[in-house]
C-alpha positions in Angstrom: -7.9 17.0 28.2 -8.8 14.2 25.8 -5.9 12.1 24.4 -5.9 10.9 20.8 -3.9 8.0 19.3 -2.9 8.7 15.7 -1.3 7.0 12.8 0.3 9.3 10.2 2.7 9.2 7.2 5.8 11.3 6.7 6.6 12.8 3.3 9.2 10.0 2.9 6.4 7.4 3.2 7.3 6.2 6.7 4.3 5.4 8.9 4.5 6.9 12.5 2.2 6.4 15.5 1.8 8.4 18.7 -0.6 10.1 21.1 -1.5 13.8 21.3 -3.6 15.8 23.7 -6.2 18.1 22.2 -9.7 19.4 22.8 -11.0 17.7 19.6 -10.1 15.7 16.6 -9.7 18.8 14.3 -7.0 20.2 16.6 -5.2 16.9 16.4 -5.2 17.2 12.6 -3.8 20.7 12.8 -1.0 19.6 15.1 -0.1 16.7 12.8 0.0 19.0 9.8 2.3 21.3 11.8 4.5 18.3 12.4 4.6 17.9 8.6 3.0 14.5 8.7 -0.1 13.3 6.8 -2.8 11.9 9.2 -4.1 8.5 8.2 -6.3 7.6 11.3 -7.1 9.3 14.6 -8.9 7.7 17.5 -9.8 9.0 20.9 -8.3 6.8 23.6 -10.9 4.6 25.1 -12.7 4.2 21.7 -12.9 1.0 19.7 -9.2 1.1 18.9 -7.1 2.6 16.2 -5.3 -0.5 15.1 -8.4 -2.5 14.4 -10.0 0.2 12.4 -6.8 1.0 10.4 -6.0 -2.7 9.7 -9.5 -3.4 8.5 -9.6 -0.5 6.1 -6.0 -0.6 4.7 -6.5 -4.3 3.9 -9.3 -3.5 1.5 -8.2 -4.2 -2.1 -10.1 -2.2 -4.7 -9.2 -1.8 -8.4 -8.0 1.5 -9.7 -10.9 1.6 -12.3 -13.4 1.4 -9.4 -11.8 4.5 -7.8 -12.0 6.3 -11.2 -15.7 5.4 -11.6 -16.5 6.4 -7.9 -14.8 9.8 -8.5 -16.7 10.5 -11.7 -20.1 9.4 -10.2 -19.5 11.5 -7.0 -18.5 14.5 -9.2 -21.7 14.2 -11.2 -23.9 13.9 -8.1 -22.4 16.9 -6.3 -22.5 19.0 -9.5 -26.3 18.1 -9.6 -26.6 19.8 -6.2 -26.8 16.8 -3.9 -25.1 17.3 -0.5 -22.0 15.1 0.0 -23.5 12.8 2.5 -26.5 12.2 0.3 -24.3 11.6 -2.7 -22.3 9.0 -0.9 -25.5 7.4 0.3 -26.7 7.1 -3.3 -23.4 5.5 -4.3 -23.7 3.0 -1.5 -27.2 2.0 -2.7 -26.3 1.6 -6.3 -22.9 0.0 -6.0 -22.8 -3.8 -6.5 -19.2 -4.3 -5.5 -19.3 -5.3 -1.9 -15.8 -3.9 -1.1 -16.6 -0.6 -2.7 -19.9 -0.5 -0.9 -18.3 -1.0 2.5 -15.6 1.6 1.8 -18.1 4.2 0.6 -20.3 3.5 3.6 -17.3 4.1 5.9 -16.6 7.4 4.1 -20.3 8.4 4.5 -20.4 7.5 8.2 -17.2 9.6 8.9 -18.5 12.6 7.0 -21.9 12.3 8.6 -20.2 12.2 12.0 -18.5 15.5 11.5 -15.2 14.6 9.8 -14.1 16.4 6.7 -14.2 14.4 3.5 -10.4 14.6 3.1 -9.9 13.2 6.6 -12.2 10.3 5.8 -10.3 9.6 2.5 -7.0 9.6 4.5 -8.1 6.5 6.3 -7.8 4.6 3.0 -4.2 5.5 1.9 -3.9 2.5 -0.5 -7.0 3.5 -2.4 -6.8 7.4 -2.3 -3.3 8.8 -2.9 -1.9 12.0 -1.3 -2.8 13.8 -4.5 -6.4 12.8 -4.1 -6.6 13.8 -0.5 -4.8 17.1 -0.9 -7.0 18.1 -3.8 -10.1 17.3 -1.9 -8.8 19.2 1.1 -8.1 22.3 -1.1 -11.6 22.0 -2.6 -13.2 21.8 0.9 -11.3 24.9 2.1 -12.1 26.9 -1.0 -15.7 25.8 -1.2 -15.5 24.3 -4.7 -15.4 20.5 -3.9 -17.6 19.7 -6.9 -15.2 21.4 -9.3 -12.2 19.6 -7.7 -14.0 16.2 -8.0 -14.6 16.9 -11.7 -10.9 17.7 -12.3 -9.9 14.7 -10.2 -12.1 12.5 -12.3 -10.6 13.9 -15.5 -7.1 13.3 -14.1 -7.8 9.7 -13.1 -9.5 8.9 -16.4 -6.5 10.0 -18.3 -4.2 7.9 -16.1 -6.5 4.9 -16.5 -6.5 5.4 -20.3 -2.7 5.5 -20.3 -2.4 2.4 -18.2 -4.9 0.6 -20.6 -2.8 1.6 -23.6 0.4 0.3 -22.0 -1.4 -3.0 -21.1 -2.9 -3.4 -24.6 0.5 -2.6 -26.3 2.3 -5.2 -24.2 -0.4 -8.0 -24.5 0.9 -9.3 -27.9 4.6 -9.6 -26.9 3.5 -11.3 -23.6 1.4 -13.8 -25.5 4.4 -14.5 -27.8 6.7 -15.1 -24.8 4.2 -17.6 -23.3 3.8 -19.4 -26.6 7.6 -19.6 -27.0 8.1 -20.9 -23.5 5.4 -23.5 -24.0 7.0 -24.7 -27.3 10.4 -25.0 -25.7 8.9 -26.9 -22.7 7.0 -29.4 -24.9 10.1 -30.0 -27.1 12.4 -30.4 -24.1 10.2 -32.6 -21.9 8.3 -34.7 -24.5 10.1 -34.7 -27.9 13.7 -34.8 -26.8 13.4 -37.9 -24.6 11.9 -39.8 -27.6 15.0 -39.0 -29.7 17.4 -39.8 -26.8 16.0 -43.4 -26.6 16.6 -43.9 -30.3 20.2 -42.6 -30.0 21.0 -44.8 -27.1 19.7 -47.9 -28.9 22.2 -47.1 -31.7 25.1 -46.4 -29.3 25.9 -43.1 -31.1 28.6 -40.7 -29.9 26.5 -37.6 -29.5 27.7 -34.1 -30.5 28.3 -31.6 -27.7 25.3 -29.5 -28.6 23.1 -32.6 -28.3 24.6 -33.5 -25.0 23.9 -30.0 -23.7 20.2 -30.3 -24.8 19.8 -33.7 -23.3 21.3 -32.5 -20.0 18.9 -29.6 -19.9 16.0 -31.9 -20.7 17.0 -34.3 -17.9 17.4 -31.4 -15.5 13.9 -30.1 -16.2 12.3 -33.6 -16.1 14.2 -34.9 -13.1 14.5 -31.8 -11.0 11.6 -29.7 -12.1 10.8 -28.8 -8.4 14.3 -27.4 -7.9 14.0 -25.4 -11.1 10.7 -23.9 -9.9 12.1 -23.3 -6.4 15.1 -21.6 -7.9 12.9 -19.3 -10.0 10.8 -18.4 -7.0 13.9 -17.8 -4.9 15.3 -15.5 -7.5 12.1 -13.6 -7.8 11.9 -13.3 -4.0 15.5 -12.1 -3.7 15.0 -9.5 -6.4 11.8 -8.2 -4.7 13.7 -7.9 -1.4 16.5 -6.1 -3.2 14.2 -3.6 -4.8 12.4 -3.1 -1.5 15.5 -1.5 -0.1 16.1 2.2 -1.1 19.5 1.6 -2.6 18.3 -1.4 -4.5 15.3 0.5 -5.9 17.6 3.4 -7.0 19.9 1.0 -8.8 17.0 -0.7 -10.6 15.4 2.6 -11.5 18.6 4.0 -12.9 19.1 0.9 -15.0 15.6 1.3 -16.4 16.3 4.9 -17.4 19.5 3.9 -19.1 17.8 1.2 -21.2 17.5 2.0 -25.0 14.0 3.0 -26.0 12.4 1.7 -22.8 14.2 4.3 -20.7 13.0 7.1 -23.0 9.5 5.9 -22.7 9.7 5.9 -18.9 11.1 9.4 -18.8 8.4 10.8 -21.0 5.7 9.0 -19.0 7.0 10.3 -15.7 7.3 13.9 -17.1 3.7 13.7 -18.2 2.7 12.5 -14.8 4.8 15.3 -13.1 3.2 18.0 -15.3 -0.4 16.8 -15.0 -0.2 16.3 -11.3 1.5 19.6 -10.5 -0.8 21.5 -12.8 -3.9 19.9 -11.3 -2.7 20.6 -7.7 -1.7 24.2 -8.5 -5.0 24.8 -10.3 -6.9 23.7 -7.2 -5.2 26.1 -4.8 -2.4 23.8 -3.4 0.8 25.7 -2.7 3.7 24.8 -5.0 5.9 23.5 -2.2 3.1 21.1 -1.0 2.3 20.2 -4.6 6.0 19.3 -5.3 5.9 17.1 -2.1 2.9 15.2 -3.5 4.3 15.0 -7.0 7.5 13.4 -5.7 5.5 10.7 -4.1 3.3 10.1 -7.2 6.3 9.5 -9.5 7.2 5.9 -9.4 10.8 6.1 -10.6 12.9 7.1 -7.5 15.7 8.8 -9.6 13.2 11.1 -11.1 11.2 11.5 -7.9 14.4 12.6 -6.0 15.0 15.2 -8.8 11.5 16.5 -8.3 11.9 16.7 -4.6 15.1 18.7 -5.0 13.2 21.4 -6.9 11.8 22.6 -3.7 15.2 23.9 -2.4 15.5 27.3 -4.0 11.7 27.7 -4.7 11.1 28.1 -1.0 13.5 31.1 -1.1 11.7 32.7 -4.1 13.4 31.0 -7.1 11.3 30.3 -10.2 10.4 26.7 -11.0 11.7 26.9 -14.6 15.2 28.0 -13.3 15.3 24.9 -11.0 14.1 22.7 -13.8 16.8 24.0 -16.1 19.5 22.8 -13.6 18.1 19.3 -13.6 19.0 16.7 -16.2 15.7 15.0 -16.5 13.6 17.9 -17.9 14.0 18.5 -21.7 14.5 22.1 -22.8 11.1 22.3 -24.5 9.3 21.6 -21.2 11.5 24.0 -19.3 10.9 26.8 -21.8 7.1 26.2 -21.7 7.1 26.4 -17.9 9.1 29.6 -18.1 6.5 31.1 -20.5 3.7 29.9 -18.2 5.3 31.7 -15.3 5.7 34.9 -17.2 2.1 34.9 -18.5 0.6 33.8 -15.2 -0.8 30.6 -16.7 1.5 28.0 -15.2 -1.3 25.6 -14.4 -2.6 25.5 -18.0 0.9 25.3 -19.4 1.7 22.3 -17.2 -1.5 20.5 -18.4 -0.5 21.2 -22.1 3.0 19.8 -21.3 1.3 16.7 -19.9 -0.9 16.3 -23.0 2.2 16.6 -25.3 4.2 14.0 -23.4 1.3 11.6 -23.1 1.1 11.6 -26.9 4.9 11.1 -27.1 4.6 8.3 -24.5 2.0 6.6 -26.7 4.4 6.8 -29.7 7.3 5.5 -27.6 5.1 2.5 -26.5 4.3 1.7 -30.2 8.0 2.0 -31.1 8.9 -0.3 -28.2 6.4 -2.9 -29.3 7.5 -2.7 -33.0 11.1 -3.5 -31.7 10.1 -6.2 -29.3 8.0 -8.2 -31.8 10.8 -9.0 -34.3 13.3 -9.6 -31.4 10.9 -12.1 -29.8 10.4 -13.9 -33.2 14.2 -14.1 -33.8 14.8 -15.3 -30.2 12.2 -17.9 -30.5 13.6 -19.0 -33.9 17.1 -19.3 -32.4 15.9 -21.4 -29.5 13.8 -23.7 -31.6 16.5 -23.9 -34.2 19.1 -24.9 -31.5 16.8 -27.7 -30.4 16.1 -28.9 -33.9 19.8 -28.8 -34.8 20.7 -30.7 -31.7 18.3 -33.5 -32.7 19.2 -33.5 -36.4 23.0 -33.8 -36.1 22.8 -37.3 -34.5 20.3 -38.4 -37.2 22.8 -37.3 -39.9 25.5 -39.4 -38.1 23.1 -42.3 -38.0 22.4 -42.1 -41.7 26.1 -42.0 -42.4 26.7 -45.1 -40.3 23.8 -46.9 -42.1 25.2 -46.0 -45.6 28.7 -47.1 -44.5 
């Protein structure tokens, strides 16, 4: 019997590898699904090699907007009646992005070779999330792939729009921070040394505040490489800390407890939870599988763990709204809307409406955050520049007193 090497992902995100015996590739996929792992790549032993294929494809870096455009174009082509392989071929021909072209060509070759589209997508886990692959698999099984692709395109376009609004809202504060740091750097490195030379020539006893500023200036000018190395080391240490599960949980909990910012994150994640769950349920994915996917889509680990815990009693027949009510992260309005959706049999539409509501609230929270950040940045910049100016002016006052005396 043929042996197949596989690479798969557990629900926790852990990558596993192994070998299975099966008559064909589809039976391997069925076995892996029975093992509750998500197949990423499968290669028959004696082939060109699993590791080379996976490493080549997972290293491809493609922008999120490219995936959004790909999904919308593929949806339009399949709705127009083109077979999937032909639609992918058209996208290969018209795409000018070489990385996208290579990826789409790989997808087309896999599908043309007999693989399902969802299996082909699973070879690119960094580009196509579990949400994407699971929705496509549901569409393939139900025979409505074109409809699923259309809903996926709508979903991704809304997410891209939200990301764009967040970036645009934070652009001005980031520009102000860069300007403030540049002003401080110029004053410290170029202006302060000029005054220092004048003070030394007059043999003045400098105030403490001026001595602190001069010490900071000397540190930056004389040991700038150590300052940069220290900043890089601090960033590296923080990233290593966040990479560990316990570190990530501490940071995510801190984010949720921050004034204004924490409320914005909570609303954004609730919107993502509702839209993702509603989209999956609307495309025939079981609620338990859908909650698995949603828990991986949510970026904040505190909230993701809460979502994962919802599965417990639901697998025994409990209602989603009852489990949500026991959680601290879901506001009563969302819980009551879900309860009504369950009673009326329109849970999927209700979840989408919840997502729409909380996306609007997220937008408002972003605007509130920006209106608070701007004056805080202005005041902070004024205090720093004011400190530097005061540190330089105090010795000048002393000098004028000495001259008059």
